[in-house]
Every structure is written in C-alpha cells, then in structure tokens.
C-alpha positions as CSV (number, residue, x, y, z in Angstrom):
1,X,87.8,68.8,121.9
2,X,87.7,70.1,125.4
3,X,90.0,72.9,124.5
4,X,87.9,75.8,123.1
5,X,91.0,77.6,121.8
6,X,92.1,74.6,119.7
7,X,88.6,74.2,118.4
8,X,88.4,77.9,117.4
9,X,91.7,77.7,115.6
10,X,90.7,74.6,113.7
11,X,87.5,76.2,112.5
12,X,88.3,79.8,112.0
13,X,91.9,79.7,110.8
14,X,91.2,78.0,107.5
15,X,88.5,80.6,106.8
16,X,90.9,83.4,107.5
17,X,93.6,82.0,105.2
18,X,91.2,81.3,102.4
19,X,89.7,84.8,102.7
20,X,93.2,86.4,102.9
21,X,94.9,84.5,100.1
22,X,91.8,84.8,97.9
23,X,92.4,88.5,97.8
24,X,96.2,88.4,97.7
25,X,96.8,85.7,95.1
26,X,95.9,87.1,91.7
27,X,97.9,85.9,88.7
28,X,96.2,88.2,86.2
29,X,98.3,91.2,85.5
30,X,96.3,94.4,85.3
31,X,97.1,98.1,85.1
32,X,100.7,97.5,84.3
33,X,102.7,100.8,84.2
34,X,103.6,101.5,80.6
35,X,105.6,104.7,79.7
36,X,104.7,106.2,76.4
37,X,106.5,108.6,74.1
38,X,104.2,109.8,71.3
39,X,106.3,111.4,68.6
40,X,103.4,111.6,66.2
41,X,100.8,113.5,68.2
42,X,97.9,112.9,65.8
43,X,94.3,111.8,66.4
44,X,95.2,108.3,65.2
45,X,98.1,107.9,67.6
46,X,96.0,109.3,70.5
47,X,93.1,107.0,69.6
48,X,95.6,104.1,69.5
49,X,96.8,105.0,73.0
50,X,93.2,105.3,74.2
51,X,92.4,101.8,73.0
52,X,95.5,100.4,74.8
53,X,94.5,102.2,78.0
54,X,90.8,101.1,77.8
55,X,91.8,97.5,77.8
56,X,92.4,97.7,81.5
57,X,95.8,96.0,81.3
58,X,97.9,99.1,81.0
59,X,98.4,102.3,83.0
60,X,99.9,104.8,80.6
61,X,102.6,107.3,81.8
62,X,103.4,109.9,79.2
63,X,107.0,110.9,78.6
64,X,108.0,114.4,77.7
65,X,111.3,115.1,75.9
66,X,114.0,112.8,74.5
67,X,116.1,112.9,77.7
68,X,113.2,111.6,79.8
69,X,112.5,108.9,77.2
70,X,116.2,107.7,77.3
71,X,116.1,107.7,81.1
72,X,113.0,105.6,81.1
73,X,114.7,103.0,79.0
74,X,117.7,102.7,81.3
75,X,115.5,102.2,84.4
76,X,113.4,99.2,85.0
77,X,110.8,100.9,87.1
78,X,107.9,100.2,84.7
79,X,106.6,97.2,82.7
80,X,107.8,98.7,79.5
81,X,108.2,101.8,77.3
82,X,106.2,102.4,74.1
83,X,107.6,104.7,71.3
84,X,105.2,105.8,68.6
85,X,107.2,107.0,65.6
86,X,106.4,110.2,63.6
87,X,104.1,109.5,60.7
88,X,102.3,106.7,62.5
89,X,98.8,108.2,61.9
90,X,99.5,108.9,58.2
91,X,100.7,105.4,57.5
92,X,97.8,103.8,59.4
93,X,95.3,105.9,57.5
94,X,96.8,104.8,54.2
95,X,96.3,101.2,55.0
96,X,99.4,100.3,53.0
97,X,100.6,96.9,54.2
98,X,104.1,97.5,52.8
99,X,104.5,100.6,54.9
100,X,102.4,100.1,58.1
101,X,102.4,102.5,61.1
102,X,105.5,101.9,63.2
103,X,105.8,101.7,66.9
104,X,108.4,100.1,69.2
105,X,107.7,98.4,72.5
106,X,110.6,97.9,75.0
107,X,109.5,95.4,77.6
108,X,111.2,94.9,81.0
109,X,112.3,91.3,80.7
110,X,113.5,91.0,84.4
111,X,110.1,89.6,85.1
112,X,109.7,87.0,82.4
113,X,106.2,86.0,83.3
114,X,104.9,89.6,83.2
115,X,106.8,90.2,80.0
116,X,105.2,87.3,78.1
117,X,101.7,88.3,79.3
118,X,102.3,91.9,78.4
119,X,103.3,90.9,74.9
120,X,100.1,89.0,74.5
121,X,98.0,91.8,75.9
122,X,99.6,94.3,73.6
123,X,99.0,92.1,70.6
124,X,95.3,92.0,71.4
125,X,95.1,95.8,71.9
126,X,96.8,96.4,68.5
127,X,94.4,94.1,66.7
128,X,91.4,95.8,68.4
129,X,92.7,99.3,67.5
130,X,93.3,98.4,63.9
131,X,89.7,97.1,63.6
132,X,88.5,100.4,65.1
133,X,90.5,102.4,62.6
134,X,89.1,100.4,59.7
135,X,85.6,100.7,60.9
136,X,85.9,104.4,61.5
137,X,87.0,105.2,58.0
138,X,83.8,104.6,56.1
139,X,85.1,106.3,52.9
140,X,88.0,104.0,52.4
141,X,87.9,101.4,49.7
142,X,87.6,97.7,50.7
143,X,91.4,97.2,50.0
144,X,92.4,100.2,52.1
145,X,90.0,99.2,54.9
146,X,91.5,95.7,54.9
147,X,95.0,97.2,55.0
148,X,94.0,99.5,58.0
149,X,92.8,96.4,59.9
150,X,96.2,94.9,59.6
151,X,98.3,98.1,59.5
152,X,99.5,98.3,63.2
153,X,103.1,97.1,63.4
154,X,104.9,97.1,66.8
155,X,108.4,95.9,67.0
156,X,109.2,94.4,70.4
157,X,112.5,94.1,72.3
158,X,113.0,92.7,75.8
159,X,115.3,94.7,78.1
160,X,117.5,93.2,80.8
161,X,116.5,89.6,80.0
162,X,116.4,89.3,76.1
163,X,115.8,85.6,76.1
164,X,113.2,85.7,79.0
165,X,115.3,83.1,80.8
166,X,113.3,82.1,83.9
167,X,116.6,81.4,85.9
168,X,117.5,85.1,85.4
169,X,114.2,85.9,87.1
170,X,114.3,83.4,89.9
171,X,117.9,83.0,91.0
172,X,118.5,86.6,92.0
173,X,115.4,86.5,94.2
174,X,116.5,83.4,96.0
175,X,118.7,85.4,98.4
176,X,115.6,87.1,99.6
177,X,114.0,83.8,100.7
178,X,117.0,81.7,101.7
179,X,119.3,84.2,103.4
180,X,116.5,86.1,105.0
181,X,114.8,83.1,106.5
182,X,118.2,81.6,107.5
183,X,119.2,84.8,109.3
184,X,115.9,84.9,111.3
185,X,116.1,81.2,112.3
186,X,119.8,81.3,113.3
187,X,119.4,84.0,116.0
188,X,115.8,83.0,117.0
189,X,116.7,79.3,117.8
190,X,120.2,79.7,119.2
191,X,119.4,82.5,121.6
192,X,116.2,80.8,122.6
193,X,118.2,77.7,123.4
194,X,120.4,79.7,125.7
195,X,117.3,80.9,127.6
196,X,116.1,77.3,128.0
197,X,119.4,75.8,129.2
198,X,120.1,78.6,131.6
199,X,123.3,79.9,130.1
200,X,121.8,83.3,129.6
201,X,121.6,83.7,133.3
202,X,125.4,83.7,133.5
203,X,125.6,86.3,130.8
204,X,123.0,88.5,132.6
205,X,124.9,88.3,135.8
206,X,127.8,90.2,134.2
207,X,127.9,94.0,134.0
208,X,127.4,93.8,130.2
209,X,124.7,96.2,128.9
210,X,121.8,94.9,126.7
211,X,123.1,96.8,123.7
212,X,126.5,95.0,124.0
213,X,124.8,91.6,124.4
214,X,122.7,92.3,121.2
215,X,125.8,93.3,119.3
216,X,127.8,90.3,120.5
217,X,125.0,87.9,119.5
218,X,124.5,89.5,116.0
219,X,128.2,89.8,115.0
220,X,129.1,86.1,114.5
221,X,125.9,85.3,112.8
222,X,126.3,88.3,110.6
223,X,129.7,87.1,109.4
224,X,128.4,83.6,108.9
225,X,125.3,84.7,106.9
226,X,127.4,87.2,104.8
227,X,129.7,84.4,103.8
228,X,126.6,82.4,102.7
229,X,125.6,85.4,100.6
230,X,129.0,85.4,98.8
231,X,128.6,81.6,98.2
232,X,125.1,82.1,96.7
233,X,126.4,85.0,94.6
234,X,129.3,83.0,93.2
235,X,127.0,80.1,92.5
236,X,124.5,82.3,90.6
237,X,127.3,83.7,88.4
238,X,129.3,80.6,87.7
239,X,126.8,77.7,87.9
240,X,123.6,79.4,86.6
241,X,125.3,81.9,84.3
242,X,123.3,84.8,85.6
243,X,124.7,88.2,84.5
244,X,125.5,90.8,87.0
245,X,125.2,94.3,85.5
246,X,125.0,96.5,88.6
247,X,127.4,97.6,91.3
248,X,128.9,94.8,93.4
249,X,129.7,97.2,96.3
250,X,126.1,98.5,96.3
251,X,124.8,94.9,96.2
252,X,127.0,93.9,99.2
253,X,125.9,96.9,101.1
254,X,122.2,96.0,100.5
255,X,122.9,92.4,101.6
256,X,124.6,93.6,104.8
257,X,121.7,95.9,105.7
258,X,119.1,93.2,104.9
259,X,120.7,90.4,107.0
260,X,121.3,92.8,109.9
261,X,117.6,93.5,110.0
262,X,116.7,89.8,109.7
263,X,119.2,88.8,112.4
264,X,117.8,91.5,114.7
265,X,114.3,90.3,114.0
266,X,115.3,86.8,115.0
267,X,116.9,88.0,118.2
268,X,113.8,89.9,119.0
269,X,111.7,86.8,118.5
270,X,114.0,84.8,120.8
271,X,113.9,87.4,123.5
272,X,110.1,87.6,123.3
273,X,109.5,83.8,123.3
274,X,112.5,82.4,125.3
275,X,111.5,78.9,123.9
276,X,112.8,77.2,120.8
277,X,109.4,75.7,119.8
278,X,107.7,79.1,120.0
279,X,110.7,80.8,118.3
280,X,110.6,78.5,115.2
281,X,106.9,79.0,114.8
282,X,107.3,82.8,114.9
283,X,110.3,82.5,112.5
284,X,108.2,80.7,110.0
285,X,105.4,83.1,110.3
286,X,107.4,86.3,109.9
287,X,110.3,85.0,107.8
288,X,109.1,82.4,105.3
289,X,105.5,83.4,104.5
290,X,106.3,87.1,103.7
291,X,109.2,86.0,101.5
292,X,106.8,84.1,99.2
293,X,103.5,86.1,99.5
294,X,104.3,89.7,100.3
295,X,107.7,90.2,98.4
296,X,106.5,89.8,94.8
297,X,108.6,86.7,94.4
298,X,105.6,84.6,93.2
299,X,102.5,86.9,93.3
300,X,102.7,90.3,91.7
301,X,102.2,93.1,94.3
302,X,100.5,95.5,91.8
303,X,97.6,93.0,91.5
304,X,96.9,93.0,95.2
305,X,94.1,95.1,96.7
306,X,95.2,98.5,97.8
307,X,95.4,97.6,101.5
308,X,97.7,94.7,100.9
309,X,99.9,96.7,98.5
310,X,100.5,99.2,101.3
311,X,100.8,96.4,103.8
312,X,103.8,94.9,101.9
313,X,105.7,98.1,102.5
314,X,106.7,97.0,106.0
315,X,108.3,93.8,104.8
316,X,112.0,94.1,103.9
317,X,111.7,91.1,101.6
318,X,109.8,93.1,99.1
319,X,112.5,95.8,98.9
320,X,115.5,93.6,98.9
321,X,114.0,91.5,96.1
322,X,113.6,94.6,94.0
323,X,117.3,95.6,94.8
324,X,118.6,92.1,94.0
325,X,116.8,91.8,90.6
326,X,117.6,95.3,89.6
327,X,121.3,95.1,90.3
328,X,121.7,91.7,88.7
329,X,119.9,92.4,85.5
330,X,120.2,96.2,85.1
331,X,122.8,98.8,85.9
332,X,120.5,100.5,88.4
333,X,122.1,103.0,90.7
334,X,121.4,104.1,94.3
335,X,119.1,106.9,93.0
336,X,116.8,104.5,91.2
337,X,116.7,102.2,94.2
338,X,116.6,104.9,96.9
339,X,113.2,104.0,98.2
340,X,114.1,100.3,98.5
341,X,117.4,101.1,100.3
342,X,115.6,103.5,102.7
343,X,113.0,100.9,103.6
344,X,115.5,98.1,104.4
345,X,117.7,100.5,106.4
346,X,114.7,101.8,108.5
347,X,113.7,98.2,109.1
348,X,117.2,97.2,110.3
349,X,117.4,100.2,112.7
350,X,113.9,99.6,114.1
351,X,114.6,95.9,114.7
352,X,117.9,96.6,116.5
353,X,116.3,99.2,118.7
354,X,113.3,96.9,119.6
355,X,115.7,94.0,120.3
356,X,117.8,96.2,122.7
357,X,114.7,97.5,124.5
358,X,113.1,94.1,124.8
359,X,116.3,92.5,126.1
360,X,115.6,92.6,129.8
361,X,118.5,92.5,132.3
362,X,116.5,90.4,134.7
363,X,116.2,86.6,134.5
364,X,112.5,86.4,135.0
365,X,110.5,86.5,131.7
C-alpha cells in the first residue's frame, strides 16, 4: 500500500474498464442496414416501409433499378435486402387471406446471430404495419379488416449460410484471433529474449542495417505463421465442413498482409520494451483484446457509440475478420473488399516503418 501507483491502478482501472465496456458491449442490434427495392410504389408500400424504419431496428437504403438490386443480393455488405412485389398495396387493401401482399426478405446469414434477431424484428414490424392498415381503413367490413390485419406475407431466405450454422460464422473468424495473436507474441517474446540474454549486441556490432535486421527477424516467423494459416484453413474445410466460396489466392494474399502487420507490431513491441515480461503484457493488450472487442467477432461494431465505431478502424482485426468471413461464405471480390484490404495493407506498411525507425543501432535502450 506504500506504492501510490499500484493503489491508483487498483482503484481507477476497474472504473475505466466498466465505463469503457459498458458503452462498447451492446448485444441489441439497432439501425441494421436494410436495402429495399419497392416495385409497387404505392401509398401502402411506402407506409409499410415507414413502419419498418420507425421501429428503430432498420436503416433503409433504397435500391434503384434491377441491376442495382441484383448487385445488392450478390454482396453481403448489408444485413439484408427487401423486395416488395408489384401489387403489394392492392392485395393488402383487399384483405384477402388467400392472396396476401407479397414481399421477399433476403437476410445475410453469414452472421447467424444478427440474422435470427433480424427475422424476429421484421416479424414484429410486419404485424404492427398490418394493424395500422386495418385501423386506417375505417370503411372496410369486419371480415376485410381482419384480413388486412393478417395480410402481410414476407417470404424469407438466408443468404451465404442457409442453415444459420454457428460454425460457419465462428470458424472463419478464428484466424483473426489465433493467427493474429500468435504472430504478435512470436516476434515480441523471441526478440525481447535476445535483448535480455545479450545476443542482440553481437548482431548490432555487425554492419547490418536496421531494415535488414527487421527483414531477417520477420521472414522465418512469417513462413511459420503462414504454414499455420494453411493448417487452420484445411482444418476448417475438412473437419468443420465450412464451405469456401471466394478466391483462394485473394484469401492467401489477405493472410500474408495481415500476418506481416502483426509480426511487425510484435517486433515493434520487443524493440520498445526489450523485456519479455513487458512484451507479453503489451502483446495481450494490443493483440488479444482488440481481436475480441474491436473486431466484431463477439460484439457488433454497428451498435457501438460513434467514437468507438471510428476507433475500431485502426485495428486490422476488424478488417481481416470481414475479409475472412466474406471470402469463406460469399464470392466477394477485391472490389467489394477494397476498403478492408486497403486498411490491412496500410497497417502493415506503417508497422514495418515504425519497427525500422525504432530499431536503434546502439546497445543502450
């Protein structure tokens, strides 16, 4: 108790974590992006969309033209796509249970938790809108009004994960956590050990430049970690029966960039700390926690406050997780994942540059 720093950490740190995680952790899905193609364009269809939007669970994005609608189905950049068929308003106004208003909802099943919640939310929105239609039509007979209260009919289909298999959702994201953290720990601990036992002094006494030292340290661990990625990939396909619908070459390129950035980050940690104990603490802080909290692996990013949504942009775990799930479960191309690829490449370049600049040629820390 004589150490004021330890006392401050013991008292203040729990408050910081509770305050921080209290804002970040929100399992209630709100304002889910939902693309809409209204082929009816009647007051009834527009009122139906208004009721869906007013629920607060969906953020509607209108689609214009058949080509744009087809492109939206092939991409998994939204929670779902809603198609309202022509004649929807006429059929709802009739209140004929044998011929209800027709709409189709295509839900992105790559996130099985969000897909199930979205289906429940949509069911509630449909029931509410049907009651609104029945109440608004005061001239309708009791039979027609009852039919209008039950006339909304939405056919649902899950894309990319038709059975909502949780393994299809979890296993493709495990590379983000396992390989990313392993890459950081490997370089952080091993290089820090060389600083502690003095072997780094021999290396620094040679005319080798810092950039060559960094390259020499990253290359063997890159090959080792890349082999681990291949093992995890084969295990996912053969043992867990996870389908792979995307480009294998594109996926391997993303893995190579991702582990390069993670290895460079581990090397930067080792150079900055020069001690194994400090290195492992930093590795856990910047490698493991962001993989679970700021990547979207467990907690949905869209539910976080605005500040934390932008804050997650700096973590490559978020972008590689998006790439991994998209390439496993959908045939997404480089164009659809351009933002994610750009972010992990920028991170890798920045980490390598910082590691080279921080790698001092003198022995004194």
